[in-house]
C-alpha positions as CSV (number, residue, x, y, z in Angstrom):
1,M,9.5,-10.5,8.2
2,K,6.9,-11.8,6.0
3,I,4.0,-9.1,5.0
4,D,1.1,-10.0,3.4
5,I,1.6,-8.1,0.6
6,E,-1.6,-8.3,-0.8
7,K,-3.5,-7.2,1.8
8,L,-1.3,-4.0,1.8
9,R,-1.7,-3.2,-1.6
10,E,-5.2,-3.4,-1.6
11,D,-5.3,-1.2,1.0
12,L,-2.9,1.2,-0.4
13,K,-4.6,1.2,-3.5
14,N,-7.8,2.0,-1.8
15,D,-6.8,4.7,0.4
16,S,-5.4,6.4,-2.3
17,L,-8.8,6.0,-4.2
18,G,-10.4,7.1,-1.1
19,A,-7.9,10.5,-1.4
20,F,-9.3,10.9,-5.0
21,F,-12.5,10.7,-4.7
22,G,-13.4,12.6,-1.2
23,G,-11.0,14.8,-1.5
24,G,-10.2,15.6,-5.2
25,F,-6.5,14.9,-5.0
26,G,-5.8,13.9,-8.5
27,G,-2.3,13.3,-7.9
28,A,-4.0,9.7,-5.4
29,L,-5.2,8.4,-8.7
30,M,-1.8,8.5,-10.1
31,E,-0.6,6.9,-6.9
32,A,-3.4,4.1,-7.0
33,A,-1.8,3.0,-10.7
34,D,1.7,2.8,-9.3
35,V,0.7,1.0,-5.9
36,K,-1.1,-1.7,-8.4
37,H,1.9,-1.9,-10.0
38,A,4.7,-2.1,-7.2
39,S,7.1,-4.5,-6.9
40,D,6.8,-6.2,-3.1
41,D,9.8,-3.7,-2.0
42,E,8.7,-1.0,-4.3
43,L,5.1,-1.2,-1.8
44,K,7.2,-1.8,1.4
45,E,8.6,1.4,0.9
46,I,5.1,3.3,-1.0
47,A,3.9,2.0,2.7
48,R,6.5,3.4,4.7
49,R,6.4,6.8,2.9
50,R,2.9,6.8,3.9
51,G,3.8,5.8,8.1
52,V,2.0,2.7,7.5
53,D,2.8,0.1,10.1
54,L,4.0,-2.9,8.4
55,R,3.8,-4.8,11.4
56,S,0.0,-4.7,10.6
57,Y,0.5,-6.7,7.6
58,L,2.6,-9.5,9.2
59,S,1.0,-12.9,7.9
60,E,1.0,-16.3,9.9
61,D,3.7,-17.6,7.6
62,D,6.4,-15.1,9.0
63,D,9.5,-17.2,8.5
64,D,11.2,-14.3,6.2
C-alpha cells in the first residue's frame, strides 16, 4: 500500500495544531513536532493511533 506520506504528515500536523490553538491542548504542540520529524512508519503508526483511515491517503502510484 503506497501512502501519500506528505499529505498525511500535513493533515496530522494541522490536526495537532488545531487542537492546540482551538482547544488549548498543550500536548498537541509537541505532537505536531513529533509528526514533523517522524519516519514514514512512525507517521503511519501515529495515524493508526488517532483512528485515521489510511485508505484515504492511497496515492495513484500504489505499487507497494
